[in-house]
N, C-alpha and C positions, 0 to 999 in steps of 0.2 A: 413599619419598622425599617431600620437602616439597610438591611440586606434583602429586603423584599424583592423577589425576581431573580435572585442569584441561585444558581443550581450547582450543587457540589456532588461529585462522585467520589466516595471515600472507600479506598481498599485497605486502609490501615487497621491495625488491631491494637489491643491493650490500652495504652494511655496517651502518648503524645498526640497522635493523629486524632483518635476519637475524641479526646478532650477539646481540641481546638475546633474541630468541626461541629461539636455540640454547641460550643459558644456561638458559632455562626448560625446554627439553627435557632438558638435562643433569641437571635436578633433578626429572624425572618427568613434566613436562607433555606431553600429546600435541600436537604441532605439525604442522598441516597447511599446507603452503605452496602457495598458488595461483600457479603460475608462468604467465607470459605465453607466447603461442606462441613457440617457439624456446628457451624455458627461461630460468632465471635467468642474466643475462649472465655472472656470475663463473664459471659452468661452463666458460668458454672463455677466461678472462683469466689471464695469467701462466703460470708453469711448470706442466707436467702431471707427475704421477707415478702410474704404473699406471692410466692412462686418466682420471684426474680432476685438475682444477686443485687446487693446494695451497689457494688462497684459498677455493674452494668447500667443500673439506673442513673448513675452519676456521670456517664459518658455517652449515653445512647438515647436520651429522651428526645422526642420530636423528630426522630429520623425514620426513613423508610428502609426496609431490608429487602435486598434482592440477592440472588445467587446466580452466577454464570460460571460454567466450566471453561476457564480461559485456555485450557489445553485442547478444547475441541474447536474445529473450524467454525461451527455455528455459534458457539459461546463467544469466541473471539470477535466474530463479525458483528454480533449483537453489542458487544462492548464498544467497538469502534463507532457503531451507528449511534449508540448512546452518547459517546463523546461529542458528537456533532451538536448535541443539544444541551450541553452543560458548560458552565463557565470555569470550573475548577476540578482538577483531578488531584487526589492525594494518595500516595502510596508509601509504604514503609517496608518493602521487601529488602532483602540483602542486596547490595549493588550487583547489577548484572541480571537479576532475575527478570525484570520487566523487558529487558532487551531480548532475552531468550524466548519470552512469551509473545513478543511482537506487539507489546502495549506500552512502550516507552514513549518518551516526549516526542521524539522525531516522528514516530508512527502516528501518534495522536494529532500532532500539529499538521499532518497531511490532510486530516479531515476537518480540523478546526484550528486555523491559524491564530485565533484569538484566545486559545486555551491558556489558562494559568495552571501549570503542572508542578506540583510540589512533592519532592522526594524527601522523606525523613529517614535517617539511618543513625546508627551508633556513632560512626566515625566519618560519615560523609562519603561522597561518590569518588573522591580522589585520595591519594596518599597511601602509604604502605599498610595502614591498618583497615583499609576500606572494606575488606572482606571478613574481618574478625568479628565473630558474634559477641554481643554484649548487651546486657540490660543495665538498669540504672546503677546498681552498686558497682559493677565493674567500671562504668564510665566515671563515677565519682572517685573511685580509687585511682584510676589511671590519670585523672586530671588534677589530682592534688587535693581534692575536696575532702576525702577521708583523712588525709594527713593533717589538714588544719582543724578537722573536727575531733581534736584530741580530747579525751576525757581527763578528769582530774588525776587519774592514775598514771597519766603519761602515755597511755596506749590509745591507738585509733579506735574510736567508737562507731558502732553500727549507725549509719545515718537513719533518722526516723522518717524523713520526708524524701520522696522521689525527685529531688530537685533537677536532676539531669533530664528526666522525662518531662517535667513541667516547664523547664527552661526551653526545651525543644518544642513544646506545644505552643508557648507564647511567641517564640521567634517565628514559627511557622505561621501562626495567626497574623502577626504583624507583616511578615513577608507577602502573604497571600493578599491581604488587604491593600498593601502598597501596589502590588502588581495588578490587581483588579482596577484600581484607580487609573493607573497608567494605561491599561487596556482600553478603558473607556475613552481616554483622551486621544490615544494613538491608533486604536484598532489592532494592536499588536499584543500577543500574549507573551508569556515568559516561562523559563524553567527555573525553579528554586531548589537549591541543594541545601538542605538543613541537616547539620550534624548536631547530635545531642551533646557531643563533647565541645564543639565550637560554642554552642548556646550556653553551656555551663561556664566555660572559660570567660565568656563575655560578661558574666556577672561578677568578675573578680575586681572590679574597679577600685574597691577600698582595701584590697588584700595584697596589692602588688608592691607596696613600698620597699621592702627589703629585696625582693626579686629584681626590680628595675633599678633601684638606686644603689644596691650594694651586691647584686648578683649572688644572692643567697636565699635559702628558704627561711621563712619566719620561724621564730620560736613562739608557738601559739600562746603559751602562758605569759609571754611578755608583751603581747599585742593588745591594743585598746579593746577590741571587740571580742577577744577570746580568753580574757581572764587577767590581763595585765593591768587593767585599770580598776581601782577600788570601786568606782561608782558604775561599773559596767560588769556585773556578775550576779551570781546566784548565792543566796544565803539561806541557811536552814533556821527555822524557829523552834522553840522548845516543845512544840507539839508535833514534831516531825513533818511539818509543812515547809514550804519554801516560798521565798519572794525573791524578785529580781530588782536590781537597780539598773536602769537602762539608759542613763544619760550622763556622760562623763564631763560635760561642760562645767567649768569652774563655778558658775553661779549655782548650779544644783548642789555641788559639794558644799558651798558656803551655806546654803539654806539648811541642808541636812545636818552638817557637823555643828553648826551653831545651835540648832535645835536640840542636839545631843550633848551640848556643853563641851564640845571638843573642837573649838575653832582653831586651836593650835595645830590641828592636823591639816587645815586647809592648804597651807603652802606645799604640802607633799602632793596634793592633787593637781597642782600646777606643773608638776614634773612629768616627763614622759612616762608612759606605762612601763611596768616592769617591777623589779625588786624594790625600787625606791618607794613604791607605794604599799609595800607589805605591812608596815605599821598601821596604815589606815584600814587595809583588809582585815588584819587581826582584830582591830577594834570593832569593826562592823560585824565581824563574825561572832565575837563574844556578845556584843549588844543584841543583835537580832536572836541569837541563841538563847537568850535569857527570858524571852517573853513569847507569847503565843502569836500566831498569825492574826488572830482577831485583834489583839492589842496593837500590833504594828499597822494593821489596816486602818484603825481609828487614828493612830498617831500620824501616819504618813499622809492621810487624807487632808490634814491641816497644813501641809508643807508643799511649796512649789518644787516638786522633785519628780523625776521620771522613775516610776516604780510600778510594779504589778505583782499580784500573787501569781504563783505557778498553779494554774488551774488544770484540773484533769480535762481530757478532751470532751467528754460528755457534758461536763459542767460548763466549759467554755462555749459549746455550741448552743446551750440553752441560757446563756447570759442575757440579761435584759438588753444590752447594747446590740449584741449579735441579732437578737430577734427584731429590734427596731430597725436594723439595717436590712431586714428580710434576707439574711443569709441562711436561714433555715426555713424551707417552704414545705407545706403539706398539701398533697393533692386530694382529690375528692374521695379517694379510697383510704385515706389516712396514712399513705406512704410518705416518708420524709425525703426531701431532696436538698442538695446544696443550692444556695441561691445564685443570683447573677451579680458579679462584682462591678460590671461596667453599668453605670447608672446615668442614662441620658435624661435631660429635662424634656426633650422632644423625642417622640418615638422610642420610648423605653422598651426593653426586652419584654417578651411575652412567652415564657417558657411553656412548651407543650409537653406535658408529663406522659403522654401516651408512649408506650414501648411496643415496638413491633415484634411479632413472632419471627422465627427464622424464615426468610424468603417470602414473607407475607406480600410483598409488593412486586414480586418478579413479574407476574402476568400483567399487572396493571401498567408497569413502566414499559414492558415490551409492547403493549398495545398502544401506549402513548407515542412511541417512536415509529409506529407504522406496521407492526406485525399483526397479521390476522389471527383469529382464534385457531384456524387450522395450522398456520405457521407455528404458533406457540405449542400446540399439541405435538406437532412433528418434532420441535425442539426438545420437548419433554421426553418423547420416546427415544430420541437420539442421545439423551442424557446430557444435553447442553445446559441444563440447570437442574437443581434439586429443590424439593419443597419439604 
């Protein structure tokens, strides 16, 4: 597999860090998670299945679990000794914590100059908000994402997806892989400062027209992707189901409106999104609202137009196409897992569905880096780690 031989020491919790290091594990990396006393919090969050939380299963598969008391001299010494033998360190403490603990990049670089050290935080390691606590919703709100996620009632809607968390995960993943490639070429490691807010803002490529061109915030209902375009929106059917039109290109408007015997409305779809397209939106709302979703599914299947039913999440996960793409996996115990989105032709991912118990591998990892059994017992007695 692509990352065979890469060792990762992960101190992060919850979603951004654990998600991207799990992706590394899926592709062959050895990921050692250093859990705090009591373990990764998501072990205990949300619905449980066969003794494990579903959330934990979807960020922790294939990893090893260790515990070290980083406030003890023995625990800190073991951490730095372990860093001599890993390629990547990931942490997601509030800025300044790793410096106070003496496990920051400068300290780790002293024992391993080739280390790739990735810090993930809400606002980054610099700037006036660097110490401000925040999770996904706060970041989305502070970055404008909640504003543009306006509901049809004109009020900001609660975002359904943790896009700031996931943007941070994917940016960290990309940054670490680039740094590893450079380290292999130059023998030099690097420090990566990942801000969840930076990562989310970087996703705004198609949202910045009014901000950059006219120095104003957009009016969401007037924008192509947020309700301003008749051919890019959500419509209700007469059985209280919904469908979406998801392609505002003129060719799709021509195909659909011709099939609906309203080719006179095509010209309006050539205009910029906004109120000018309201007659088209009204017609489509009335048309789709007159028949069932099943009717429109048959009708639209015969037309070259971007559309999809609004599926419930459970329904979507068990869709024939989703299953064919192996995005829903089942282990030997019958537990279900999210699949791997990166599909290589050569050396594809091989997810390991085993989940470690808390601190399951602490003794094993300490022995691998040179601690004797007596040393390990002495550390245990001194509370340098928990089991």
